[in-house]
Structure formats: structure tokens, C-alpha cells
Chimera marker file (.cmm) of the C-alpha trace (Angstrom):
<marker_set name="trace">
<marker id="1" x="0.000" y="0.000" z="0.000" r="1" g="1" b="0" radius="0.5"/>
<marker id="2" x="1.357" y="3.410" z="-0.909" r="1" g="1" b="0" radius="0.5"/>
<marker id="3" x="1.488" y="6.317" z="1.500" r="1" g="1" b="0" radius="0.5"/>
<marker id="4" x="-1.089" y="8.207" z="-0.547" r="1" g="1" b="0" radius="0.5"/>
<marker id="5" x="-3.523" y="5.307" z="-0.310" r="1" g="1" b="0" radius="0.5"/>
<marker id="6" x="-2.970" y="5.149" z="3.432" r="1" g="1" b="0" radius="0.5"/>
<marker id="7" x="-3.565" y="8.892" z="3.909" r="1" g="1" b="0" radius="0.5"/>
<marker id="8" x="-6.720" y="8.880" z="1.804" r="1" g="1" b="0" radius="0.5"/>
<marker id="9" x="-8.003" y="5.903" z="3.776" r="1" g="1" b="0" radius="0.5"/>
<marker id="10" x="-7.320" y="7.678" z="7.067" r="1" g="1" b="0" radius="0.5"/>
<marker id="11" x="-9.204" y="10.741" z="5.814" r="1" g="1" b="0" radius="0.5"/>
<marker id="12" x="-12.199" y="8.575" z="4.926" r="1" g="1" b="0" radius="0.5"/>
<marker id="13" x="-12.168" y="6.988" z="8.374" r="1" g="1" b="0" radius="0.5"/>
<marker id="14" x="-11.935" y="10.402" z="10.051" r="1" g="1" b="0" radius="0.5"/>
<marker id="15" x="-14.857" y="11.655" z="7.958" r="1" g="1" b="0" radius="0.5"/>
<marker id="16" x="-16.957" y="8.643" z="8.935" r="1" g="1" b="0" radius="0.5"/>
<marker id="17" x="-16.147" y="9.162" z="12.609" r="1" g="1" b="0" radius="0.5"/>
<marker id="18" x="-17.106" y="12.832" z="12.429" r="1" g="1" b="0" radius="0.5"/>
<marker id="19" x="-20.364" y="11.941" z="10.708" r="1" g="1" b="0" radius="0.5"/>
<marker id="20" x="-21.135" y="9.231" z="13.299" r="1" g="1" b="0" radius="0.5"/>
<marker id="21" x="-20.343" y="10.564" z="16.783" r="1" g="1" b="0" radius="0.5"/>
<marker id="22" x="-21.818" y="7.404" z="18.328" r="1" g="1" b="0" radius="0.5"/>
<marker id="23" x="-19.042" y="5.360" z="16.696" r="1" g="1" b="0" radius="0.5"/>
<marker id="24" x="-16.364" y="7.629" z="18.144" r="1" g="1" b="0" radius="0.5"/>
<marker id="25" x="-16.089" y="5.728" z="21.426" r="1" g="1" b="0" radius="0.5"/>
<marker id="26" x="-15.664" y="2.396" z="19.637" r="1" g="1" b="0" radius="0.5"/>
<marker id="27" x="-12.713" y="3.548" z="17.522" r="1" g="1" b="0" radius="0.5"/>
<marker id="28" x="-10.744" y="5.374" z="20.173" r="1" g="1" b="0" radius="0.5"/>
<link id1="1" id2="2" r="1" g="1" b="0" radius="0.2"/>
<link id1="2" id2="3" r="1" g="1" b="0" radius="0.2"/>
<link id1="3" id2="4" r="1" g="1" b="0" radius="0.2"/>
<link id1="4" id2="5" r="1" g="1" b="0" radius="0.2"/>
<link id1="5" id2="6" r="1" g="1" b="0" radius="0.2"/>
<link id1="6" id2="7" r="1" g="1" b="0" radius="0.2"/>
<link id1="7" id2="8" r="1" g="1" b="0" radius="0.2"/>
<link id1="8" id2="9" r="1" g="1" b="0" radius="0.2"/>
<link id1="9" id2="10" r="1" g="1" b="0" radius="0.2"/>
<link id1="10" id2="11" r="1" g="1" b="0" radius="0.2"/>
<link id1="11" id2="12" r="1" g="1" b="0" radius="0.2"/>
<link id1="12" id2="13" r="1" g="1" b="0" radius="0.2"/>
<link id1="13" id2="14" r="1" g="1" b="0" radius="0.2"/>
<link id1="14" id2="15" r="1" g="1" b="0" radius="0.2"/>
<link id1="15" id2="16" r="1" g="1" b="0" radius="0.2"/>
<link id1="16" id2="17" r="1" g="1" b="0" radius="0.2"/>
<link id1="17" id2="18" r="1" g="1" b="0" radius="0.2"/>
<link id1="18" id2="19" r="1" g="1" b="0" radius="0.2"/>
<link id1="19" id2="20" r="1" g="1" b="0" radius="0.2"/>
<link id1="20" id2="21" r="1" g="1" b="0" radius="0.2"/>
<link id1="21" id2="22" r="1" g="1" b="0" radius="0.2"/>
<link id1="22" id2="23" r="1" g="1" b="0" radius="0.2"/>
<link id1="23" id2="24" r="1" g="1" b="0" radius="0.2"/>
<link id1="24" id2="25" r="1" g="1" b="0" radius="0.2"/>
<link id1="25" id2="26" r="1" g="1" b="0" radius="0.2"/>
<link id1="26" id2="27" r="1" g="1" b="0" radius="0.2"/>
<link id1="27" id2="28" r="1" g="1" b="0" radius="0.2"/>
</marker_set>
């Protein structure tokens, strides 16, 4: 996996977490 793929994936995860506050506790 390239660094760009990794960064884009992290951004997607962060966006999902921000859109679903209830999931925040599970991921942290």
C-alpha cells in the first residue's frame, strides 16, 4: 500500500467518525 492510499483511507475513516459521533467511542 502506498502512503497516498494510506492517507486517503485515514481521511475517509476520520470523515466517517465525524459523521457518526456514536461510533467515536468504539474507535478510540
